N, C-alpha and C positions, 0 to 999 in steps of 0.2 A: 503494500499499499504505500508507503513512503517513497519509493520506487516511482509510482505513478505522479505522487504529488510533485517530487522534484521535477519530474518531465514536465509535467504541467506550468512550473514556473521557469524552467530553463528554456523548454522547446515547446512553445503553447501551440503552433501550428502543427508539428508532428504527432502531439497527443492528440488534437481533436482530428485530426486525420485517422488515428489508429483506432481512436473512439468511435468514428463513423464507420471504419469498415467492419469493427466486431460487432457493431449493432445490426449492421447490414447481414454478415453472415449468422450471426444468432436468428435473427427473422426468417432467414431463408431455411435454416435449419429447422426451426419449428414448423414452417409451412411444408417443408420436407416430410417430416415425420407425422404431422396430421394428414399428410394425402396418402402414406402407408397406412395408417391406421384406419382411415377411411374408403382406401382404396376398394376392400372386398364389397362395401355396401352398395357400389354403384352409384354414389353422388357425382353431382357435376364437378367439372374440373376447378370451379371458382369456391367451392365448398370450402375446402381446407384454408384458403385466405381468409374468408368470413368468419370463420370459426377460430382463428388465431387472433385476428382484430378484434373481435367482440370479446375473448378473453382477457386481452389487454386492456380493454376498456373496463370490464369488470374489475378487475384488479387495481386500475387507476382510480375508480369512483369507491371501492371500499378502503384506499388509503386516503382519500380525503376526508373521510368520516371519523 
């Protein structure tokens, strides 16, 4: 954790690029896993994306309370 804080202070552009890439990869991984789990049920191809976004919205709303 100290490494990330130090990198944020010393190299902020690199920190934000790494953070953005990590978030994109994590989101794609979540959509991929949701697609694998929902695949056998014959749902449309957009369903995993909607489910992942819905779960993230639910998590965000619960954290606001």
